[in-house]
C-alpha positions in Angstrom: -7.6 -12.5 -11.6 -6.4 -15.8 -10.7 -8.9 -16.5 -8.2 -10.0 -19.5 -10.7 -6.7 -20.3 -10.6 -5.9 -20.4 -6.4 -10.1 -21.5 -5.9 -11.3 -18.2 -4.2 -11.1 -14.6 -3.9 -9.8 -14.7 -0.7 -6.9 -16.6 -1.6 -6.0 -14.6 -4.6 -6.3 -11.3 -1.9 -4.0 -13.1 0.6 -0.8 -14.0 -1.6 -1.1 -10.7 -3.6 -0.9 -9.0 -0.2 2.0 -11.1 0.9 3.6 -10.2 -2.4 3.1 -6.7 -2.4 4.0 -6.4 1.5 6.6 -8.6 2.1 4.4 -10.1 5.3 0.9 -9.7 7.1 -1.3 -10.7 9.6 -5.2 -11.8 9.6 -6.8 -8.7 10.7 -4.8 -6.3 8.4 -5.3 -8.2 5.4 -9.1 -8.2 6.3 -9.2 -4.9 6.5 -7.0 -3.7 3.6 -9.5 -6.1 1.6 -12.9 -5.3 3.7 -13.5 -9.2 4.0 -14.0 -11.7 6.5 -11.5 -12.1 9.2 -12.2 -15.9 9.4 -12.2 -16.3 5.3 -8.8 -14.7 5.6 -7.6 -16.6 8.7 -8.9 -19.5 6.8 -6.7 -19.0 3.6 -3.7 -18.2 5.6 -3.9 -21.5 7.6 -4.8 -23.1 4.1 -1.0 -21.8 2.9 0.7 -22.4 6.0 -0.6 -25.9 6.2 0.6 -26.2 2.6 4.0 -25.0 3.1 3.4 -22.0 1.2 3.4 -19.5 3.9 5.3 -19.5 7.2 4.3 -17.9 10.3 6.1 -16.3 13.2 4.4 -14.5 16.4 5.5 -11.0 17.5 3.7 -10.4 20.7 0.7 -11.7 19.9 0.3 -11.0 16.2 1.1 -14.0 14.4 3.0 -12.9 10.9 2.8 -14.5 7.6 5.1 -14.4 5.0 6.5 -16.8 2.0 8.2 -20.2 3.4 11.6 -20.0 1.9 11.8 -23.6 1.6 8.4 -23.8 -0.4 10.0 -25.6 -3.8 8.2 -23.4 -6.3 8.8 -20.0 -4.4 10.2 -18.5 -7.1 8.0 -19.3 -9.8 5.0 -18.3 -7.5 6.2 -14.9 -7.0 7.1 -14.2 -10.4 3.1 -15.2 -11.5 2.1 -13.0 -8.6 4.0 -10.0 -9.4 2.7 -10.4 -13.2 -0.9 -10.7 -11.6 0.0 -7.3 -9.5 1.4 -5.5 -12.6 -1.8 -5.8 -13.8 -3.7 -4.7 -10.7 -5.5 -0.7 -11.4 -3.1 1.9 -10.4 -4.4 3.4 -7.5 -4.9 -0.2 -5.8 -1.0 -1.2 -6.5 -0.4 2.5 -5.0 -1.7 1.2 -1.8 -0.9 -2.8 -1.6 2.6 -1.5 -2.0 2.3 1.7 0.3 3.5 0.2 3.6 2.2 2.6 6.4 2.5 1.5 10.0 1.3 2.9 13.1 3.3 6.3 14.0 6.7 7.2 15.7 6.5 8.1 19.4 7.6 11.1 20.3 10.8 11.2 21.1 11.8 8.1 20.7 15.4 7.6 19.7 16.0 6.4 16.2 
């Protein structure tokens, strides 16, 4: 849908994923969309260099989120949320569903 605007399907999918979940890492995004991890990593690097995304490391994993200092962040998020509303219902639900690893048994809350 937005591939012509952003230049590739990979870049659209990266931004849609980050919009829906708030954060993500390369392997998670590539597995979700069944794409090559190098394609996703290249897009993440491109967006980080452009200032659209910011990354933090958690352990050995690099998490990407939208850069709050990006000057057009509000407009970009409005555009991506509008595009997300046109995705099929089942794909939207899968995107929004944020299941992480199960909680360890006996772990205090």
